[in-house]
C-alpha positions as CSV (number, residue, x, y, z in Angstrom):
1,M,9.7,-14.3,20.0
2,I,10.0,-13.3,16.4
3,Q,12.6,-14.5,14.6
4,L,15.6,-12.5,14.2
5,K,16.0,-12.2,10.2
6,R,19.3,-12.6,9.4
7,N,18.8,-13.9,5.7
8,Y,16.5,-11.3,3.4
9,F,16.3,-12.2,0.1
10,G,14.7,-9.1,-1.5
11,K,15.4,-7.5,-4.9
12,V,18.3,-4.6,-3.8
13,A,19.7,-2.0,-6.0
14,P,23.0,-1.8,-6.5
15,S,25.0,0.4,-4.7
16,T,26.2,3.8,-5.6
17,D,29.2,4.2,-3.5
18,Q,31.0,5.5,-6.4
19,S,30.0,9.1,-5.8
20,E,30.5,10.8,-2.3
21,N,28.2,13.3,-1.4
22,P,30.3,16.1,0.7
23,F,28.1,16.9,3.3
24,I,27.9,12.8,3.6
25,I,31.2,12.8,4.2
26,R,31.4,15.3,7.1
27,L,29.1,13.5,8.9
28,P,30.5,12.0,12.6
29,C,28.1,9.0,12.4
30,R,29.9,6.1,11.0
31,S,32.1,5.0,13.5
32,M,30.2,5.7,16.3
33,Y,26.8,4.0,15.2
34,V,28.6,1.3,13.1
35,N,30.0,-1.8,14.4
36,L,29.6,-4.9,11.7
37,G,31.2,-6.9,14.3
38,F,28.7,-6.2,16.6
39,D,26.0,-9.1,17.4
40,P,23.3,-8.0,19.4
41,D,21.1,-9.9,21.9
42,P,17.6,-10.2,20.2
43,E,16.4,-10.2,23.8
44,Q,18.0,-6.4,24.7
45,F,17.3,-4.9,21.1
46,I,14.5,-4.4,18.5
47,I,16.0,-5.2,14.9
48,A,15.3,-3.2,12.2
49,S,15.8,-4.4,8.5
50,F,15.9,-1.6,5.7
51,H,17.0,-1.5,2.4
52,L,18.7,1.7,2.0
53,E,20.0,3.7,-1.6
54,S,22.5,6.3,-1.0
55,E,25.4,7.8,-2.1
56,N,27.2,6.2,0.7
57,V,25.0,3.6,2.1
58,L,27.5,2.8,4.9
59,K,28.1,6.6,6.4
60,C,24.4,7.2,5.2
61,A,23.3,3.7,7.8
62,G,25.2,5.1,10.5
63,F,23.6,8.8,10.3
64,L,20.3,6.9,9.9
65,A,21.1,4.7,13.2
66,A,22.2,8.1,14.8
67,E,18.8,10.0,14.0
68,S,16.7,7.7,14.6
69,S,18.0,7.0,18.4
70,V,20.3,9.7,20.6
71,G,22.1,11.2,17.8
72,T,21.9,14.0,15.1
73,W,23.7,15.6,12.4
74,T,26.9,16.4,14.1
75,E,29.2,15.2,16.9
76,L,27.6,16.1,20.0
77,T,29.7,17.1,23.0
78,T,27.5,16.4,25.6
79,M,26.6,13.5,28.2
80,K,28.6,11.0,25.8
81,N,27.8,8.2,28.0
82,R,24.4,8.4,27.6
83,I,25.1,8.1,24.0
84,E,26.9,5.4,23.9
85,K,24.4,3.1,26.5
86,L,21.4,4.3,24.0
87,K,22.7,4.6,20.7
88,A,21.2,2.3,17.8
89,V,24.2,0.4,16.0
90,V,24.3,-0.7,12.1
91,F,25.6,-4.0,12.4
92,R,25.1,-5.5,9.5
93,K,25.4,-4.6,5.8
94,E,25.3,-6.6,2.7
95,G,24.8,-4.4,-0.5
96,N,21.7,-2.1,0.1
97,F,20.2,-3.9,2.6
98,I,21.3,-3.2,6.7
99,Q,20.0,-3.9,9.7
100,V,20.0,-1.8,12.9
101,A,20.0,-2.9,16.5
102,Y,17.8,-0.4,18.9
103,P,18.5,-0.8,22.5
104,L,15.0,-1.8,24.3
105,E,15.4,1.2,26.8
106,L,14.9,3.5,23.9
107,F,11.1,2.6,23.8
108,E,8.4,3.1,25.8
109,Y,6.4,-0.6,26.4
110,G,2.9,-0.8,25.1
111,N,3.2,2.2,22.7
112,I,3.0,1.5,18.9
113,P,3.2,5.1,17.9
114,L,6.3,6.0,19.5
115,L,8.1,2.9,18.3
116,L,7.1,4.3,14.7
117,S,8.3,7.5,15.5
118,D,11.8,6.3,16.5
119,V,12.5,4.1,13.9
120,A,10.1,5.3,11.0
121,G,10.5,8.7,12.0
122,N,12.6,11.6,10.5
123,I,14.6,9.3,8.8
124,F,12.6,8.9,5.3
125,G,13.1,12.9,5.2
126,L,16.9,12.6,5.4
127,E,18.2,14.7,2.5
128,Y,20.8,12.1,1.5
129,V,18.7,9.2,1.8
130,S,17.2,8.7,-1.8
131,R,15.5,5.6,-1.0
132,L,14.6,3.5,2.2
133,K,12.2,0.7,2.6
134,L,11.8,-0.7,6.2
135,L,11.6,-4.2,5.5
136,D,10.8,-5.8,9.3
137,L,11.1,-5.6,12.8
138,D,12.2,-8.2,15.2
139,F,10.7,-7.6,18.7
140,P,12.4,-9.4,22.1
141,K,9.6,-11.1,24.3
142,D,9.7,-8.8,26.7
143,Y,8.7,-6.1,24.9
144,I,5.7,-8.2,23.0
145,S,4.8,-9.0,26.3
146,S,4.0,-5.2,27.2
147,F,1.1,-5.6,24.7
148,P,-2.5,-8.0,25.0
149,G,-2.6,-8.7,21.5
150,P,-5.8,-10.4,20.0
151,L,-8.5,-11.1,22.6
152,Y,-9.8,-13.6,20.5
153,G,-7.0,-14.7,17.9
154,I,-8.3,-17.8,15.2
155,E,-9.4,-20.4,18.1
156,G,-11.7,-17.7,19.6
157,V,-13.4,-16.3,16.7
158,R,-13.8,-20.6,15.5
159,S,-15.4,-20.8,18.8
160,I,-18.0,-17.8,18.8
161,L,-18.8,-19.5,15.2
162,K,-18.7,-23.0,16.1
163,T,-16.8,-23.9,12.5
164,G,-14.4,-26.6,13.6
165,K,-11.3,-26.6,11.4
166,R,-12.8,-25.1,7.7
167,P,-12.0,-21.8,6.2
168,H,-14.6,-19.1,6.9
169,V,-16.6,-17.4,4.1
170,G,-17.3,-14.0,4.2
171,T,-18.3,-10.9,2.1
172,I,-18.5,-7.1,1.8
173,I,-21.8,-5.7,0.5
174,K,-21.5,-4.5,-2.9
175,P,-22.3,-2.1,-3.9
176,K,-20.4,-0.6,-1.5
177,M,-21.9,2.2,-1.0
178,G,-25.6,4.0,-2.0
179,L,-27.8,0.9,-0.2
180,N,-29.8,2.2,2.3
181,P,-29.9,0.1,6.1
182,E,-32.8,-2.1,4.7
183,E,-31.2,-3.2,1.3
184,T,-28.2,-3.7,3.3
185,A,-29.8,-6.1,5.4
186,G,-31.3,-8.1,2.5
187,V,-27.8,-8.7,0.8
188,A,-26.6,-9.6,4.1
189,F,-29.6,-11.9,4.4
190,D,-29.0,-13.4,1.1
191,A,-25.3,-13.6,1.8
192,Y,-25.7,-15.6,5.6
193,T,-28.4,-18.1,4.7
194,G,-26.4,-19.0,1.3
195,G,-23.7,-20.0,3.4
196,C,-21.2,-16.6,4.4
197,D,-20.2,-17.1,8.1
198,F,-19.3,-13.5,7.8
199,V,-20.8,-10.1,6.6
200,K,-18.4,-6.9,6.9
201,D,-19.2,-3.1,5.7
202,D,-16.7,-1.8,3.2
203,E,-13.5,0.5,4.3
204,N,-15.6,3.7,3.1
205,L,-18.9,3.2,4.1
206,S,-19.6,4.9,7.5
207,D,-22.4,7.1,8.6
208,Q,-23.2,8.5,5.5
209,K,-27.0,10.2,4.9
210,F,-28.2,7.3,2.7
211,C,-27.3,4.5,5.5
212,P,-27.4,6.0,8.8
213,F,-24.9,3.9,11.1
214,E,-27.3,3.0,13.8
215,E,-29.9,2.0,11.9
216,R,-27.5,-0.1,9.5
217,V,-26.1,-1.8,12.5
218,V,-29.5,-2.8,14.0
219,R,-31.1,-4.1,10.7
220,V,-27.9,-6.3,9.7
221,L,-27.7,-7.8,12.7
222,E,-31.3,-8.7,13.1
223,A,-30.5,-10.3,9.7
224,A,-27.8,-12.2,11.0
225,D,-30.1,-13.5,13.7
226,K,-32.7,-14.6,11.5
227,A,-30.3,-16.3,9.0
228,G,-28.6,-17.9,11.8
229,E,-32.2,-19.5,13.1
230,E,-32.9,-20.5,9.3
231,T,-29.6,-21.9,8.6
232,G,-28.4,-23.4,12.4
233,E,-25.1,-21.9,11.9
234,K,-23.7,-18.8,14.0
235,K,-23.4,-15.6,11.8
236,M,-21.0,-12.4,12.5
237,Y,-21.0,-9.1,11.1
238,A,-18.8,-6.4,11.5
239,P,-19.6,-3.1,11.3
240,N,-17.1,0.0,10.2
241,V,-16.8,1.7,13.1
242,T,-13.6,3.8,11.7
243,S,-14.3,7.7,12.8
244,P,-13.5,10.3,15.5
245,Q,-16.3,8.4,17.2
246,F,-14.7,4.9,17.1
247,M,-15.3,3.8,20.9
248,E,-19.1,5.2,20.9
249,R,-20.1,3.5,17.6
250,A,-18.2,0.0,19.0
251,Q,-20.5,0.3,22.2
252,F,-23.4,0.8,20.0
253,V,-22.6,-2.5,18.2
254,K,-21.9,-4.4,21.6
255,D,-25.1,-2.8,23.0
256,H,-27.6,-4.4,20.5
257,G,-25.9,-7.8,20.4
258,G,-22.8,-7.5,18.0
259,A,-19.7,-9.7,18.6
260,C,-17.4,-7.8,15.9
261,I,-16.7,-4.6,14.7
262,M,-14.0,-3.2,11.8
263,I,-11.6,-0.8,11.8
264,D,-9.6,0.7,9.1
265,V,-6.4,0.1,11.1
266,L,-3.7,2.7,9.3
267,T,-6.2,5.6,8.5
268,A,-7.7,5.0,12.4
269,G,-4.4,4.2,13.7
270,F,-2.8,1.8,16.2
271,T,-4.3,3.5,19.3
272,A,-7.6,3.2,18.1
273,V,-7.2,-0.5,17.8
274,Q,-5.5,-0.8,21.2
275,L,-8.3,1.0,22.7
276,L,-11.0,-0.9,20.7
277,R,-9.6,-4.4,22.3
278,S,-11.0,-3.0,25.8
279,T,-14.6,-3.3,24.4
280,G,-14.1,-7.1,24.5
281,M,-15.2,-7.3,20.8
282,V,-13.7,-8.8,17.9
283,I,-11.6,-7.0,15.9
284,H,-11.6,-6.8,12.2
285,G,-8.8,-5.2,11.1
286,H,-8.8,-3.8,7.2
287,R,-5.7,-2.5,5.8
288,A,-7.3,0.4,3.7
289,M,-4.2,2.8,2.3
290,H,-1.6,0.7,3.2
291,A,-0.4,0.6,-0.6
292,A,0.5,4.3,-0.3
293,V,3.8,2.6,2.1
294,T,4.4,-0.3,1.3
295,R,3.9,-1.1,-3.2
296,D,7.2,0.8,-3.9
297,P,10.0,-2.0,-3.5
298,R,12.4,0.4,-2.8
299,H,10.8,2.9,-0.5
300,G,8.3,3.1,2.1
301,I,7.4,0.3,5.0
302,E,6.6,-3.4,4.0
303,M,3.1,-4.8,4.8
304,V,4.3,-7.2,7.2
305,V,5.8,-4.8,9.6
306,F,1.7,-3.5,9.6
307,A,0.9,-6.8,10.8
308,K,3.0,-7.5,13.2
309,L,2.0,-4.0,14.6
310,A,-1.8,-4.9,14.0
311,R,-1.0,-8.0,15.7
312,L,0.8,-6.4,18.9
313,A,-2.4,-3.7,19.3
314,G,-5.2,-6.6,19.1
315,V,-6.5,-7.3,15.7
316,D,-8.4,-10.2,15.5
317,Q,-8.5,-10.7,11.8
318,L,-6.2,-8.8,9.1
319,H,-6.3,-8.3,5.6
320,I,-3.2,-9.7,4.0
321,G,-4.2,-10.1,0.3
322,A,-4.6,-13.3,-1.6
323,A,-1.7,-13.3,-4.5
324,V,-4.6,-14.0,-6.8
325,G,-7.7,-11.2,-7.7
326,K,-7.5,-7.9,-7.9
327,M,-4.8,-6.3,-5.6
328,K,-1.0,-6.6,-5.8
329,G,1.2,-9.0,-4.1
330,S,3.1,-12.4,-4.7
331,K,2.4,-15.7,-3.3
332,K,5.9,-15.1,-1.0
333,E,4.8,-11.7,0.2
334,I,1.5,-13.2,1.3
335,Q,2.9,-15.9,3.2
336,K,5.4,-14.1,5.1
337,I,2.7,-12.0,6.2
338,R,0.8,-14.7,7.1
339,D,3.6,-16.3,8.9
340,A,4.1,-13.1,11.3
341,I,0.5,-13.0,12.1
342,T,0.4,-16.7,13.1
343,E,3.8,-17.6,14.6
344,D,4.3,-18.6,17.9
345,I,4.9,-15.0,19.7
346,G,3.2,-15.5,22.8
347,L,0.2,-14.0,21.8
348,K,-2.7,-15.3,20.2
349,R,-2.7,-16.2,16.1
350,V,-4.8,-13.1,14.0
351,F,-7.1,-14.8,11.6
352,P,-5.6,-13.9,8.0
353,V,-8.1,-12.2,5.7
354,A,-7.9,-12.9,1.7
355,S,-9.5,-10.5,-0.3
356,G,-9.8,-8.2,-3.6
357,G,-11.1,-10.0,-6.3
358,L,-12.1,-13.3,-5.1
359,Y,-14.6,-15.6,-6.8
360,P,-15.3,-19.3,-6.5
361,G,-12.6,-20.3,-9.1
362,V,-9.7,-18.9,-7.3
363,V,-10.4,-20.7,-3.9
364,P,-8.6,-24.3,-4.6
365,E,-5.1,-22.5,-5.1
366,L,-5.8,-20.4,-2.4
367,L,-6.5,-22.9,0.4
368,E,-3.3,-24.8,-1.2
369,F,-0.8,-22.4,0.1
370,M,-3.0,-20.6,2.8
371,G,-4.2,-23.5,4.8
372,N,-8.0,-24.0,6.1
373,D,-7.1,-21.0,8.7
374,V,-8.1,-18.2,6.2
375,I,-11.3,-16.3,5.8
376,I,-12.0,-16.0,2.1
377,Q,-13.6,-12.5,1.5
378,A,-15.5,-12.1,-1.4
379,G,-17.5,-9.2,-2.8
380,G,-18.0,-9.2,-6.4
381,G,-17.4,-12.5,-6.4
382,I,-20.5,-13.6,-4.6
383,H,-22.9,-10.3,-5.3
384,G,-22.1,-10.8,-9.3
385,H,-23.2,-14.2,-9.6
386,P,-25.7,-14.9,-12.5
387,D,-28.2,-15.6,-10.0
388,G,-27.8,-13.1,-7.4
389,T,-25.9,-12.9,-3.9
390,Y,-27.7,-16.0,-2.5
391,C,-26.6,-18.3,-5.1
392,G,-22.9,-16.5,-5.0
393,A,-22.7,-17.2,-1.7
394,K,-23.9,-20.8,-2.0
395,A,-20.9,-21.0,-4.8
396,M,-18.5,-20.0,-2.3
397,R,-19.1,-22.2,0.2
398,Q,-19.6,-25.1,-2.8
399,A,-16.1,-24.2,-3.4
400,V,-14.6,-24.6,0.2
401,D,-16.5,-27.5,0.3
402,A,-14.8,-29.2,-2.7
403,G,-11.2,-27.7,-1.7
404,M,-11.5,-29.7,1.8
405,K,-13.0,-33.0,0.3
406,K,-9.8,-32.6,-2.2
407,I,-12.3,-32.7,-5.1
408,S,-11.8,-30.8,-8.6
409,L,-14.2,-27.8,-8.9
410,T,-15.1,-29.2,-12.1
411,K,-16.3,-32.3,-10.8
412,Y,-18.1,-30.8,-7.8
413,A,-19.5,-28.6,-10.2
414,E,-21.3,-31.2,-11.7
415,E,-23.6,-31.8,-9.1
416,H,-23.9,-28.2,-7.8
417,G,-25.4,-25.9,-10.1
418,E,-24.5,-22.6,-8.2
419,L,-20.8,-23.1,-8.5
420,K,-21.4,-24.5,-12.2
421,K,-22.5,-21.0,-12.9
422,A,-20.0,-19.1,-11.2
423,L,-17.4,-21.3,-13.1
424,E,-19.1,-20.5,-16.3
425,K,-18.8,-16.8,-15.8
426,W,-15.5,-16.5,-14.1
427,G,-13.4,-19.3,-14.5
428,S,-10.6,-20.5,-12.4
429,S,-7.1,-19.3,-11.4
430,R,-3.6,-19.3,-10.3
431,V,-2.0,-17.7,-7.6
432,R,0.7,-15.2,-8.6
433,E,4.2,-16.9,-7.7
């Protein structure tokens, strides 16, 4: 099972318990929904960890537990035995950090939308909550087993592509918008023959008039097959099926020989991911829009929560950040997300995808803290190479080879011209701690 987290070391704001809100004081929830001596059985409760800021943290925590389980703003006189059995309980408080135990009976198994409606529903809109961040969720084995999880995971994807233990090299077609299907396929072919294992659509490419979905899929899959014949390596393409017609589009990909599809998990929803799993294809999960919810350190939902839910829903690959490049995120944050989607919980491991402003010069540092089970997803860092996409892909693959052989990029570049030019243009970088 996912280990019960009892030691959160994130930054917390000082408690503001000094000034009391009269309305909060009248709330009847503290005594009934707070029990700091309670030790929940991790196999009988879903444990939610929060950062909570309020005029009275403990009293508001009790109200949060009530609102997200069986209570409301005032004391109820009906069905007290039912309330006692199913109530959520605040069992830990350290400053602004609280943990709430939710009885497993509250939840419908296999239903992620309803889980979120419970533990992250009305509570973010409560008047007496100043800031609230859902930091983590820990699930009992029985609840986890109600989800099939990834169909392929790391090992399954490796089996399809026959890549052994090396990191995968992937790219996003750039420019992300504007190319027609023929141009898209041409760029993909250059990337594949240069050394990329994987090509995907960008998060906002779907079925625009300048690049119709069906024609693009057919042409890029043909390019992947042709590149595979030339290189002797299996190639994979992930068309973006994010749309109201996601199932029909996934079926079109499958009917034309595709093995993988991509979906924007948060904008399309977890139910869409769960339904896509039934297609039998590899699911590449993009986390577009996540930062609207995850970025504020004191309000919203941590990315690790969404990552765990995406794994339950059935993604095989998931963007998790890189701690280098253009996207916000520290090494500690990325490692926590990576661990959440690869630790042993009885489901297959999700392939972590590092993306966002990557280029050959960051590869050694990336591999040092992420290991070989990673898809290095570079867009501009491949297509922006001085000699074009083909050489950009070669440079990225050379950087991976150097990392695998524990040879410095500078030394490896002495005999690999594509890598040398990439280093001359972009240099190298270290990860954000």
